[in-house]
PASEBA-1860 file (N, C-alpha, C; in nm, 3 decimals):
! residues 293
1> MNLRAKLD> 0.077/-0.114/0.000/0.001/-0.016/-0.007/0.083/0.122/-0.007 ~ 0.188/0.105/0.074/0.283/0.236/0.077/0.357/0.262/-0.065 ~ 0.382/0.153/-0.146/0.445/0.141/-0.264/0.356/0.196/-0.364 ~ 0.214/0.170/-0.350/0.136/0.239/-0.444/0.119/0.368/-0.397 ~ 0.105/0.403/-0.273/0.103/0.557/-0.278/0.208/0.626/-0.319 ~ 0.333/0.589/-0.300/0.461/0.647/-0.368/0.447/0.656/-0.521 ~ 0.402/0.548/-0.581/0.362/0.560/-0.724/0.272/0.644/-0.776 ~ 0.154/0.665/-0.702/0.074/0.758/-0.721/0.127/0.902/-0.721
9> DWLPQLAI> 0.230/0.936/-0.625/0.280/1.051/-0.605/0.408/1.075/-0.731 ~ 0.454/0.971/-0.759/0.568/1.007/-0.876/0.503/0.992/-1.008 ~ 0.388/0.930/-1.051/0.330/0.905/-1.154/0.322/1.045/-1.236 ~ 0.251/1.146/-1.190/0.261/1.270/-1.246/0.402/1.316/-1.317 ~ 0.499/1.316/-1.210/0.645/1.363/-1.247/0.665/1.268/-1.382 ~ 0.644/1.143/-1.348/0.696/1.063/-1.457/0.623/1.086/-1.593 ~ 0.507/1.129/-1.593/0.436/1.145/-1.711/0.496/1.286/-1.775 ~ 0.513/1.365/-1.723/0.556/1.500/-1.789/0.722/1.504/-1.796
17> SPALAVSV> 0.787/1.407/-1.735/0.931/1.417/-1.749/0.994/1.425/-1.885 ~ 0.921/1.346/-2.001/0.982/1.349/-2.134/0.962/1.498/-2.183 ~ 0.840/1.541/-2.169/0.818/1.696/-2.229/0.915/1.779/-2.152 ~ 0.914/1.773/-2.032/1.028/1.865/-1.956/1.152/1.854/-2.012 ~ 1.207/1.725/-2.020/1.354/1.706/-2.085/1.365/1.763/-2.220 ~ 1.258/1.775/-2.306/1.270/1.807/-2.450/1.275/1.965/-2.441 ~ 1.179/2.007/-2.324/1.178/2.179/-2.337/1.327/2.230/-2.286 ~ 1.386/2.158/-2.181/1.521/2.203/-2.136/1.612/2.188/-2.246
25> LFFYGLTA> 1.610/2.076/-2.333/1.708/2.056/-2.418/1.711/2.167/-2.534 ~ 1.566/2.157/-2.610/1.556/2.245/-2.695/1.516/2.383/-2.681 ~ 1.462/2.442/-2.544/1.462/2.581/-2.533/1.591/2.640/-2.461 ~ 1.626/2.577/-2.329/1.709/2.643/-2.262/1.854/2.603/-2.310 ~ 1.846/2.470/-2.360/1.982/2.437/-2.416/2.040/2.502/-2.529 ~ 1.934/2.543/-2.631/1.971/2.604/-2.740/1.989/2.753/-2.711 ~ 1.918/2.802/-2.613/1.920/2.947/-2.567/2.052/2.962/-2.532 ~ 2.103/2.887/-2.446/2.242/2.907/-2.396/2.344/2.880/-2.496
33> WVAAVSLT> 2.323/2.786/-2.599/2.402/2.767/-2.705/2.423/2.895/-2.803 ~ 2.327/2.965/-2.840/2.309/3.082/-2.918/2.384/3.182/-2.849 ~ 2.362/3.217/-2.716/2.418/3.329/-2.625/2.596/3.279/-2.639 ~ 2.612/3.158/-2.638/2.774/3.124/-2.641/2.823/3.134/-2.781 ~ 2.742/3.143/-2.859/2.811/3.140/-3.033/2.813/3.296/-3.029 ~ 2.717/3.371/-2.987/2.737/3.527/-2.987/2.867/3.603/-2.927 ~ 2.944/3.494/-2.852/3.057/3.550/-2.806/3.197/3.501/-2.865 ~ 3.162/3.429/-2.990/3.271/3.377/-3.075/3.251/3.471/-3.215
41> DSGGLLSW> 3.368/3.432/-3.300/3.404/3.498/-3.398/3.337/3.395/-3.522 ~ 3.252/3.328/-3.490/3.181/3.218/-3.595/3.139/3.305/-3.723 ~ 3.166/3.275/-3.836/3.143/3.328/-3.977/3.039/3.209/-4.030 ~ 3.088/3.176/-4.135/3.000/3.073/-4.208/3.001/2.928/-4.143 ~ 3.112/2.895/-4.065/3.108/2.794/-3.991/3.142/2.836/-3.829 ~ 3.098/2.717/-3.763/3.089/2.749/-3.615/3.266/2.740/-3.561 ~ 3.294/2.863/-3.494/3.414/2.861/-3.443/3.395/2.893/-3.281 ~ 3.493/2.833/-3.202/3.488/2.837/-3.058/3.580/2.932/-3.041
49> NFVGLSQY> 3.636/3.024/-3.096/3.734/3.122/-3.069/3.652/3.255/-2.998 ~ 3.647/3.275/-2.881/3.580/3.345/-2.807/3.652/3.505/-2.832 ~ 3.570/3.587/-2.839/3.612/3.725/-2.860/3.515/3.822/-2.782 ~ 3.461/3.786/-2.675/3.387/3.853/-2.584/3.272/3.911/-2.651 ~ 3.258/4.061/-2.614/3.143/4.140/-2.665/3.170/4.203/-2.796 ~ 3.273/4.147/-2.866/3.292/4.216/-3.002/3.168/4.209/-3.104 ~ 3.107/4.078/-3.100/2.999/4.100/-3.197/2.868/4.183/-3.152 ~ 2.878/4.206/-3.034/2.775/4.321/-2.972/2.818/4.457/-3.027
57> ARLLSDDS> 2.929/4.470/-3.009/2.995/4.606/-3.052/2.973/4.621/-3.211 ~ 2.998/4.513/-3.282/2.975/4.525/-3.414/2.825/4.536/-3.468 ~ 2.743/4.472/-3.367/2.607/4.489/-3.400/2.549/4.617/-3.379 ~ 2.587/4.676/-3.274/2.553/4.844/-3.242/2.594/4.914/-3.335 ~ 2.705/4.902/-3.421/2.763/4.992/-3.515/2.697/4.972/-3.655 ~ 2.618/4.846/-3.682/2.570/4.812/-3.798/2.452/4.903/-3.835 ~ 2.446/4.973/-3.928/2.338/5.059/-3.995/2.209/4.983/-4.019 ~ 2.228/4.864/-4.072/2.105/4.764/-4.098/2.049/4.729/-3.980
65> WWRAVGNL> 2.133/4.707/-3.868/2.028/4.661/-3.751/1.954/4.795/-3.691 ~ 2.025/4.884/-3.698/1.937/5.013/-3.670/1.832/5.047/-3.742 ~ 1.843/5.013/-3.873/1.711/5.039/-3.959/1.625/4.916/-3.926 ~ 1.656/4.813/-3.888/1.553/4.701/-3.858/1.494/4.738/-3.738 ~ 1.558/4.811/-3.619/1.500/4.861/-3.500/1.417/4.974/-3.517 ~ 1.438/5.059/-3.623/1.353/5.163/-3.656/1.224/5.123/-3.725 ~ 1.210/5.007/-3.806/1.115/4.964/-3.856/1.021/4.898/-3.752 ~ 1.081/4.833/-3.651/1.029/4.768/-3.548/0.934/4.861/-3.476
73> LRYLPIVV> 1.000/4.997/-3.436/0.941/5.100/-3.349/0.833/5.153/-3.407 ~ 0.804/5.131/-3.537/0.691/5.191/-3.633/0.583/5.066/-3.651 ~ 0.644/4.931/-3.634/0.560/4.835/-3.653/0.482/4.801/-3.506 ~ 0.560/4.813/-3.417/0.525/4.748/-3.273/0.413/4.803/-3.225 ~ 0.398/4.947/-3.212/0.284/5.003/-3.167/0.164/4.978/-3.230 ~ 0.154/4.953/-3.365/0.035/4.904/-3.431/-0.016/4.775/-3.416 ~ 0.076/4.688/-3.420/0.035/4.541/-3.405/-0.007/4.500/-3.261 ~ 0.037/4.591/-3.162/-0.002/4.562/-3.023/-0.109/4.633/-2.981
81> GVPLVLGA> -0.127/4.791/-3.018/-0.213/4.866/-2.966/-0.352/4.846/-3.053 ~ -0.341/4.822/-3.190/-0.484/4.809/-3.264/-0.537/4.692/-3.227 ~ -0.491/4.571/-3.213/-0.551/4.437/-3.186/-0.603/4.454/-3.033 ~ -0.547/4.513/-2.936/-0.577/4.533/-2.819/-0.722/4.612/-2.827 ~ -0.717/4.726/-2.879/-0.831/4.816/-2.875/-0.963/4.740/-2.955 ~ -0.920/4.695/-3.081/-1.027/4.631/-3.151/-1.072/4.505/-3.081 ~ -0.989/4.441/-3.037/-1.030/4.294/-2.974/-1.120/4.330/-2.859 ~ -1.074/4.431/-2.765/-1.151/4.463/-2.651/-1.294/4.531/-2.707
89> GLAILLDQ> -1.291/4.620/-2.801/-1.417/4.684/-2.872/-1.521/4.563/-2.891 ~ -1.458/4.467/-2.990/-1.536/4.361/-3.042/-1.602/4.282/-2.929 ~ -1.502/4.249/-2.828/-1.548/4.163/-2.715/-1.665/4.218/-2.646 ~ -1.662/4.362/-2.628/-1.795/4.426/-2.540/-1.902/4.429/-2.629 ~ -1.876/4.451/-2.780/-2.005/4.445/-2.851/-2.069/4.321/-2.848 ~ -1.994/4.198/-2.869/-2.041/4.062/-2.828/-2.109/4.042/-2.724 ~ -2.073/4.088/-2.605/-2.108/4.088/-2.477/-2.229/4.140/-2.453 ~ -2.290/4.213/-2.550/-2.430/4.268/-2.555/-2.527/4.161/-2.618
97> RVRFEGGI> -2.485/4.050/-2.644/-2.561/3.941/-2.702/-2.638/3.974/-2.821 ~ -2.541/4.065/-2.919/-2.622/4.119/-3.037/-2.639/3.986/-3.129 ~ -2.738/4.059/-3.251/-2.765/3.952/-3.343/-2.648/3.919/-3.421 ~ -2.653/3.783/-3.478/-2.544/3.739/-3.571/-2.408/3.708/-3.479 ~ -2.413/3.695/-3.353/-2.304/3.719/-3.261/-2.197/3.587/-3.299 ~ -2.264/3.463/-3.328/-2.201/3.362/-3.392/-2.118/3.377/-3.529 ~ -2.182/3.454/-3.622/-2.129/3.462/-3.744/-2.009/3.579/-3.734 ~ -2.032/3.675/-3.658/-1.925/3.781/-3.620/-1.811/3.720/-3.566
105> RTVVLYPL> -1.830/3.645/-3.446/-1.712/3.563/-3.393/-1.632/3.481/-3.479 ~ -1.727/3.400/-3.560/-1.633/3.309/-3.660/-1.572/3.385/-3.759 ~ -1.636/3.506/-3.836/-1.531/3.581/-3.918/-1.409/3.648/-3.850 ~ -1.397/3.695/-3.722/-1.307/3.753/-3.643/-1.216/3.645/-3.604 ~ -1.247/3.525/-3.586/-1.156/3.415/-3.544/-1.117/3.348/-3.642 ~ -1.164/3.351/-3.764/-1.093/3.274/-3.861/-0.944/3.300/-3.894 ~ -0.894/3.402/-3.878/-0.755/3.403/-3.922/-0.655/3.325/-3.821 ~ -0.724/3.310/-3.710/-0.652/3.212/-3.607/-0.613/3.081/-3.650
113> ALSWIVSG> -0.695/3.044/-3.741/-0.713/2.906/-3.795/-0.610/2.894/-3.914 ~ -0.544/2.999/-3.948/-0.441/3.012/-4.052/-0.303/3.025/-3.990 ~ -0.201/2.965/-4.046/-0.069/2.983/-4.002/-0.030/3.134/-4.050 ~ 0.070/3.180/-4.012/0.135/3.300/-4.069/0.172/3.299/-4.205 ~ 0.228/3.181/-4.261/0.246/3.158/-4.380/0.152/3.163/-4.483 ~ 0.039/3.101/-4.449/-0.079/3.100/-4.508/-0.145/3.260/-4.523 ~ -0.163/3.297/-4.424/-0.198/3.456/-4.396/-0.127/3.548/-4.491 ~ 0.015/3.532/-4.489/0.109/3.626/-4.549/0.072/3.590/-4.713
121> TIWRWLLS> 0.073/3.488/-4.752/0.036/3.450/-4.890/-0.108/3.503/-4.937 ~ -0.197/3.491/-4.864/-0.320/3.564/-4.895/-0.305/3.704/-4.922 ~ -0.237/3.773/-4.839/-0.230/3.896/-4.825/-0.140/3.960/-4.954 ~ -0.041/3.872/-4.980/0.059/3.914/-5.076/-0.044/3.911/-5.214 ~ -0.121/3.826/-5.223/-0.210/3.844/-5.336/-0.284/3.952/-5.356 ~ -0.336/3.985/-5.242/-0.444/4.097/-5.225/-0.352/4.248/-5.227 ~ -0.241/4.226/-5.202/-0.159/4.374/-5.205/-0.086/4.363/-5.322 ~ -0.074/4.270/-5.386/0.011/4.291/-5.532/-0.057/4.379/-5.624
129> PDTGIEAW> -0.005/4.472/-5.699/-0.022/4.568/-5.794/-0.096/4.476/-5.909 ~ -0.050/4.367/-5.947/-0.083/4.281/-6.038/-0.205/4.204/-6.036 ~ -0.222/4.158/-5.899/-0.330/4.043/-5.884/-0.427/4.085/-5.787 ~ -0.407/4.204/-5.719/-0.475/4.224/-5.576/-0.581/4.337/-5.591 ~ -0.595/4.397/-5.485/-0.689/4.518/-5.502/-0.686/4.619/-5.584 ~ -0.556/4.651/-5.594/-0.520/4.732/-5.699/-0.567/4.710/-5.849 ~ -0.554/4.591/-5.886/-0.590/4.525/-6.034/-0.733/4.525/-6.037 ~ -0.812/4.489/-5.916/-0.949/4.486/-5.898/-1.012/4.625/-5.933
137> LHGAGLPT> -0.951/4.728/-5.867/-1.009/4.870/-5.874/-0.985/4.914/-6.014 ~ -0.887/4.895/-6.061/-0.845/4.910/-6.230/-0.974/4.854/-6.296 ~ -0.982/4.731/-6.301/-1.090/4.668/-6.346/-1.239/4.715/-6.350 ~ -1.262/4.783/-6.236/-1.359/4.835/-6.191/-1.387/4.974/-6.241 ~ -1.304/5.009/-6.316/-1.303/5.146/-6.404/-1.250/5.277/-6.333 ~ -1.141/5.251/-6.238/-1.047/5.323/-6.137/-0.910/5.301/-6.178 ~ -0.875/5.352/-6.304/-0.752/5.329/-6.355/-0.641/5.411/-6.258 ~ -0.671/5.515/-6.202/-0.550/5.575/-6.118/-0.551/5.530/-5.990
145> AEFDWIVQ> -0.628/5.444/-5.944/-0.646/5.389/-5.808/-0.497/5.336/-5.764 ~ -0.453/5.330/-5.651/-0.333/5.279/-5.616/-0.341/5.207/-5.487 ~ -0.291/5.058/-5.470/-0.296/5.012/-5.344/-0.164/4.893/-5.339 ~ -0.058/4.953/-5.367/0.074/4.870/-5.396/0.148/4.893/-5.270 ~ 0.086/4.879/-5.136/0.181/4.900/-5.045/0.323/4.793/-5.022 ~ 0.312/4.700/-5.065/0.431/4.590/-5.060/0.524/4.627/-5.152 ~ 0.511/4.705/-5.238/0.628/4.754/-5.328/0.653/4.908/-5.323 ~ 0.594/4.973/-5.200/0.650/5.117/-5.163/0.710/5.117/-5.054
153> PKRSIYAL> 0.844/5.159/-5.054/0.949/5.159/-4.935/0.887/5.212/-4.832 ~ 0.812/5.326/-4.831/0.754/5.395/-4.702/0.624/5.335/-4.658 ~ 0.566/5.245/-4.722/0.437/5.181/-4.666/0.458/5.023/-4.663 ~ 0.575/4.962/-4.697/0.556/4.800/-4.691/0.575/4.763/-4.526 ~ 0.615/4.835/-4.441/0.632/4.798/-4.309/0.471/4.822/-4.253 ~ 0.399/4.895/-4.298/0.260/4.901/-4.269/0.170/4.814/-4.338 ~ 0.230/4.753/-4.449/0.151/4.623/-4.527/0.172/4.516/-4.406 ~ 0.290/4.481/-4.344/0.291/4.390/-4.248/0.203/4.424/-4.121
161> AVVAVWHG> 0.214/4.541/-4.094/0.124/4.546/-3.978/-0.018/4.542/-3.983 ~ -0.071/4.557/-4.109/-0.208/4.517/-4.144/-0.237/4.399/-4.131 ~ -0.161/4.314/-4.196/-0.162/4.149/-4.189/-0.166/4.090/-4.034 ~ -0.071/4.152/-3.946/-0.069/4.116/-3.835/-0.194/4.160/-3.730 ~ -0.226/4.298/-3.743/-0.357/4.309/-3.688/-0.476/4.218/-3.714 ~ -0.482/4.208/-3.856/-0.602/4.106/-3.911/-0.572/3.985/-3.840 ~ -0.459/3.925/-3.820/-0.424/3.782/-3.778/-0.460/3.781/-3.617 ~ -0.426/3.894/-3.532/-0.424/3.902/-3.414/-0.522/3.939/-3.318
169> TGFVMAMF> -0.608/4.027/-3.382/-0.746/4.090/-3.321/-0.846/3.970/-3.264 ~ -0.867/3.880/-3.342/-0.958/3.748/-3.318/-0.903/3.692/-3.182 ~ -0.779/3.658/-3.167/-0.725/3.631/-3.043/-0.728/3.715/-2.916 ~ -0.725/3.833/-2.940/-0.735/3.918/-2.841/-0.912/3.940/-2.798 ~ -0.981/3.943/-2.889/-1.119/3.927/-2.881/-1.172/3.802/-2.789 ~ -1.118/3.703/-2.818/-1.152/3.585/-2.764/-1.115/3.572/-2.618 ~ -0.993/3.634/-2.572/-0.945/3.661/-2.439/-1.033/3.730/-2.363 ~ -1.083/3.862/-2.437/-1.164/3.939/-2.365/-1.288/3.903/-2.351
177> IAGLRSID> -1.346/3.822/-2.434/-1.474/3.751/-2.423/-1.490/3.649/-2.299 ~ -1.381/3.582/-2.277/-1.380/3.498/-2.181/-1.366/3.561/-2.039 ~ -1.278/3.678/-2.036/-1.286/3.762/-1.926/-1.412/3.831/-1.867 ~ -1.490/3.876/-1.977/-1.621/3.927/-1.946/-1.720/3.839/-1.911 ~ -1.714/3.731/-1.976/-1.838/3.620/-1.922/-1.796/3.575/-1.787 ~ -1.666/3.615/-1.731/-1.652/3.565/-1.594/-1.694/3.664/-1.503 ~ -1.727/3.780/-1.538/-1.770/3.883/-1.459/-1.923/3.854/-1.415 ~ -1.949/3.863/-1.273/-2.088/3.844/-1.238/-2.186/3.944/-1.280
185> ESVFKAAM> -2.295/3.893/-1.343/-2.408/4.010/-1.389/-2.469/4.097/-1.284 ~ -2.451/4.057/-1.164/-2.496/4.148/-1.055/-2.436/4.279/-1.039 ~ -2.293/4.280/-1.093/-2.195/4.394/-1.096/-2.264/4.502/-1.189 ~ -2.321/4.449/-1.305/-2.387/4.550/-1.422/-2.508/4.592/-1.352 ~ -2.591/4.489/-1.278/-2.730/4.545/-1.233/-2.702/4.632/-1.142 ~ -2.614/4.625/-1.038/-2.602/4.708/-0.908/-2.552/4.863/-0.981 ~ -2.468/4.868/-1.071/-2.405/4.975/-1.136/-2.532/5.041/-1.194 ~ -2.622/4.976/-1.280/-2.726/5.026/-1.346/-2.845/5.105/-1.268
193> IDGASLPR> -2.867/5.041/-1.129/-2.952/5.066/-1.028/-2.910/5.214/-1.005 ~ -2.770/5.220/-0.953/-2.713/5.362/-0.897/-2.696/5.433/-1.013 ~ -2.745/5.403/-1.141/-2.770/5.519/-1.245/-2.643/5.537/-1.350 ~ -2.567/5.453/-1.329/-2.451/5.450/-1.416/-2.474/5.422/-1.567 ~ -2.418/5.489/-1.668/-2.455/5.461/-1.813/-2.354/5.314/-1.851 ~ -2.403/5.243/-1.959/-2.326/5.135/-1.984/-2.189/5.168/-2.023 ~ -2.173/5.265/-2.091/-2.034/5.299/-2.120/-1.927/5.344/-1.996 ~ -2.017/5.394/-1.902/-1.951/5.442/-1.800/-1.895/5.296/-1.706
201> IYWRIVLP> -1.990/5.204/-1.708/-1.987/5.095/-1.639/-1.865/5.002/-1.691 ~ -1.854/5.005/-1.825/-1.727/4.932/-1.904/-1.618/5.006/-1.854 ~ -1.588/5.128/-1.865/-1.469/5.203/-1.846/-1.438/5.211/-1.693 ~ -1.517/5.221/-1.618/-1.495/5.260/-1.466/-1.500/5.107/-1.379 ~ -1.570/5.016/-1.463/-1.580/4.895/-1.358/-1.532/4.769/-1.424 ~ -1.571/4.751/-1.554/-1.521/4.620/-1.622/-1.374/4.614/-1.675 ~ -1.350/4.730/-1.718/-1.196/4.725/-1.771/-1.095/4.730/-1.659 ~ -1.109/4.770/-1.555/-1.025/4.748/-1.414/-1.014/4.621/-1.387
209> ALRPTIFS> -1.151/4.541/-1.404/-1.157/4.419/-1.333/-1.085/4.320/-1.450 ~ -1.075/4.356/-1.553/-1.012/4.281/-1.672/-0.857/4.318/-1.689 ~ -0.795/4.381/-1.603/-0.645/4.401/-1.592/-0.578/4.291/-1.603 ~ -0.579/4.164/-1.553/-0.507/4.066/-1.579/-0.519/4.007/-1.709 ~ -0.640/4.023/-1.803/-0.654/3.984/-1.912/-0.584/4.074/-2.026 ~ -0.585/4.220/-1.988/-0.500/4.311/-2.047/-0.365/4.259/-2.054 ~ -0.314/4.248/-1.938/-0.157/4.221/-1.932/-0.150/4.088/-1.994 ~ -0.241/4.004/-1.977/-0.192/3.857/-2.056/-0.196/3.879/-2.207
217> ALLILLPA> -0.282/3.981/-2.267/-0.284/3.998/-2.395/-0.143/4.060/-2.450 ~ -0.106/4.153/-2.369/0.002/4.225/-2.392/0.141/4.141/-2.393 ~ 0.128/4.066/-2.273/0.228/3.979/-2.266/0.253/3.858/-2.395 ~ 0.158/3.824/-2.469/0.155/3.747/-2.578/0.182/3.837/-2.716 ~ 0.125/3.964/-2.717/0.112/4.045/-2.849/0.281/4.090/-2.855 ~ 0.350/4.156/-2.748/0.480/4.224/-2.772/0.574/4.127/-2.811 ~ 0.584/4.018/-2.713/0.691/3.919/-2.773/0.662/3.848/-2.941 ~ 0.528/3.831/-2.946/0.509/3.790/-3.103/0.557/3.898/-3.190
225> ALRTFDLV> 0.523/4.019/-3.171/0.571/4.108/-3.265/0.716/4.129/-3.266 ~ 0.810/4.096/-3.173/0.934/4.123/-3.176/1.002/3.982/-3.242 ~ 0.929/3.895/-3.255/0.949/3.761/-3.321/0.913/3.761/-3.473 ~ 0.854/3.854/-3.505/0.787/3.855/-3.638/0.906/3.830/-3.754 ~ 0.889/3.709/-3.802/0.992/3.665/-3.915/0.907/3.609/-4.027 ~ 0.820/3.492/-4.012/0.785/3.433/-4.134/0.687/3.506/-4.204 ~ 0.617/3.628/-4.142/0.535/3.697/-4.241/0.622/3.790/-4.311 ~ 0.743/3.834/-4.268/0.823/3.927/-4.335/0.869/3.820/-4.466
233> VVLTNGGP> 0.927/3.708/-4.446/0.964/3.637/-4.553/0.866/3.610/-4.665 ~ 0.739/3.590/-4.621/0.633/3.564/-4.714/0.590/3.675/-4.795 ~ 0.580/3.791/-4.729/0.487/3.904/-4.772/0.582/3.994/-4.850 ~ 0.716/4.026/-4.788/0.789/4.126/-4.847/0.954/4.090/-4.861 ~ 0.970/3.997/-4.818/1.116/3.932/-4.802/1.212/4.035/-4.762 ~ 1.160/4.146/-4.659/1.240/4.246/-4.625/1.237/4.358/-4.699 ~ 1.188/4.376/-4.816/1.206/4.457/-4.909/1.092/4.574/-4.918 ~ 1.075/4.651/-5.013/1.168/4.696/-5.111/1.307/4.743/-5.037
241> GQSSVLPA> 1.423/4.722/-5.088/1.553/4.755/-5.002/1.551/4.675/-4.882 ~ 1.560/4.781/-4.755/1.538/4.698/-4.646/1.428/4.778/-4.564 ~ 1.340/4.809/-4.622/1.225/4.908/-4.547/1.141/4.810/-4.480 ~ 1.141/4.688/-4.480/1.060/4.606/-4.407/1.124/4.491/-4.316 ~ 1.253/4.524/-4.317/1.343/4.429/-4.236/1.306/4.455/-4.102 ~ 1.304/4.367/-4.008/1.266/4.367/-3.868/1.368/4.294/-3.803 ~ 1.410/4.303/-3.676/1.506/4.221/-3.602/1.514/4.085/-3.607 ~ 1.395/4.023/-3.624/1.408/3.852/-3.646/1.457/3.818/-3.779
249> YYMFDRFF> 1.422/3.904/-3.877/1.471/3.870/-4.009/1.604/3.890/-4.008 ~ 1.659/4.021/-3.959/1.784/4.040/-3.962/1.865/3.925/-3.911 ~ 1.829/3.869/-3.788/1.897/3.772/-3.711/1.926/3.652/-3.811 ~ 1.792/3.607/-3.895/1.789/3.490/-3.976/1.901/3.529/-4.088 ~ 1.884/3.639/-4.149/1.944/3.677/-4.285/2.121/3.675/-4.235 ~ 2.152/3.711/-4.135/2.307/3.730/-4.071/2.341/3.572/-4.051 ~ 2.251/3.508/-3.983/2.294/3.370/-3.930/2.290/3.271/-4.072 ~ 2.211/3.268/-4.125/2.214/3.161/-4.239/2.251/3.204/-4.384
257> RRDQMGLG> 2.237/3.328/-4.414/2.248/3.376/-4.548/2.382/3.436/-4.557 ~ 2.425/3.529/-4.471/2.543/3.594/-4.493/2.671/3.548/-4.433 ~ 2.669/3.429/-4.364/2.772/3.379/-4.316/2.832/3.449/-4.192 ~ 2.729/3.494/-4.105/2.765/3.565/-3.999/2.720/3.525/-3.854 ~ 2.742/3.405/-3.836/2.665/3.326/-3.710/2.689/3.395/-3.599 ~ 2.804/3.438/-3.551/2.815/3.543/-3.430/2.729/3.653/-3.435 ~ 2.738/3.734/-3.571/2.655/3.866/-3.554/2.514/3.809/-3.518 ~ 2.460/3.721/-3.609/2.320/3.651/-3.601/2.295/3.625/-3.441
265> AASGTILL> 2.368/3.540/-3.390/2.356/3.493/-3.261/2.339/3.620/-3.159 ~ 2.420/3.714/-3.186/2.425/3.842/-3.106/2.276/3.904/-3.107 ~ 2.253/3.926/-3.234/2.101/3.986/-3.241/1.996/3.905/-3.176 ~ 1.999/3.787/-3.196/1.893/3.691/-3.125/1.918/3.698/-2.983 ~ 2.020/3.711/-2.933/2.032/3.715/-2.797/1.978/3.843/-2.735 ~ 2.000/3.947/-2.811/1.918/4.079/-2.765/1.776/4.069/-2.776 ~ 1.735/4.016/-2.884/1.576/3.986/-2.881/1.503/3.919/-2.773 ~ 1.586/3.803/-2.733/1.564/3.724/-2.618/1.567/3.803/-2.488
273> MTCAAIAV> 1.657/3.889/-2.465/1.674/3.991/-2.362/1.564/4.075/-2.352 ~ 1.508/4.120/-2.482/1.416/4.219/-2.487/1.271/4.169/-2.451 ~ 1.250/4.022/-2.482/1.144/3.944/-2.453/1.133/3.934/-2.298 ~ 1.246/3.891/-2.237/1.256/3.843/-2.090/1.238/3.973/-2.009 ~ 1.291/4.098/-2.079/1.256/4.238/-1.998/1.096/4.262/-1.998 ~ 1.027/4.214/-2.076/0.892/4.245/-2.095/0.799/4.132/-2.002 ~ 0.858/4.009/-2.026/0.780/3.902/-1.946/0.825/3.897/-1.792 ~ 0.939/3.891/-1.754/0.993/3.867/-1.621/0.914/3.955/-1.533
281> PYILGELK> 0.913/4.085/-1.542/0.869/4.189/-1.461/0.704/4.141/-1.402 ~ 0.636/4.117/-1.526/0.513/4.071/-1.517/0.493/3.959/-1.431 ~ 0.569/3.845/-1.472/0.560/3.730/-1.389/0.583/3.749/-1.252 ~ 0.681/3.808/-1.200/0.733/3.836/-1.087/0.649/3.913/-1.001 ~ 0.568/4.015/-1.069/0.447/4.089/-0.999/0.344/4.013/-0.974 ~ 0.314/3.918/-1.079/0.181/3.833/-1.024/0.223/3.721/-0.930 ~ 0.340/3.679/-0.910/0.386/3.568/-0.799/0.374/3.654/-0.671 ~ 0.423/3.782/-0.675/0.437/3.854/-0.561/0.268/3.873/-0.511
289> KQRHD> 0.179/3.913/-0.605/0.049/3.937/-0.555/-0.019/3.804/-0.523 ~ 0.015/3.694/-0.552/-0.041/3.567/-0.514/0.021/3.547/-0.390 ~ 0.129/3.571/-0.338/0.188/3.561/-0.224/0.100/3.649/-0.102 ~ 0.082/3.764/-0.133/0.015/3.848/-0.057/-0.121/3.787/-0.032 ~ -0.198/3.751/-0.145/-0.352/3.696/-0.112/-0.335/3.583/-0.027
END
C-alpha cells in the first residue's frame, strides 16, 4: 500500500518528464548555445574562438540593425495597440448578445485557424499591384487607383502591420470575451441601479476588473511582434530594399544567409533579452500578488 501511494505521487512527474526534458534541451539548451555563439567569431562555420562582446559592438555599429530597429518601432505600436483596442471593442459588442454573434465571432476568429505563412500568402495576393486590390480597382473603372503597399518603401512596413492586426485581433477578442463572461452580472445590475450608463460601467468597472486579461494579451502580443519573421519572408522578404526588415529577419539573414553566425547570434540574444525584460517583471509581479493574497 505504501508502494502504491509512492507510485501515485511520482506518476505525474514521470508523465511530464519527457516533455520537460525536451523543453530543457531545445529551449534552454539552444538558448545557452546561441548566447555562447554570440561570444565567438563564428562566420560561415562554427568557431569556438571567443572574442567577448565584439559581436555586440559590431551589431550596435551596424546601420542595417538600427534600420531594423527603426522599422520595429513603427511596427510594434500598431500590431500591439490596434488588436488590443479592436479586440476589446469587439468583445464588448458581442457581450451585449447582439444578433449574428456567432457569425461575427467566426469571421473575426477565422484568421487564427491560418498559419502566418498562409496569411502572408493571401495578403501578398491582395496587396500585389498585378493580382490584388489595385488590379480589381483598375478593372472596376478606376485606372488611377493605387494600393501597392508591398512595393512602396515607405508603406511596406505598414502592409506587414495590417496583416498582423488582421491575424491577432480575433485572439485578443477571444481573451476579452472569456474575461467578460467571467464577471458576475450582478455587478452590471448594481451599477445600473445606481444610475451608471453602460459605457461608464465598462470604463470604470469592467476594464479595471479585466486588468489581468489586458496584461496577458500584452504579454503575448509584444513578444510575438518582436519575433515576427515568417510574415516578413512571405509578404515582402524584407524589401523593397530594407524597408520592411525587422530584427528577427535580420537575425535569420545574418545567421543563415550571410555567413555571420556570431553577429546573428548576438542579435538573437538581444531579442531574447528584450522579450525577457517584458515578461519577467510581469511574472514576478503576479507571483508577488499571489503571495500577498
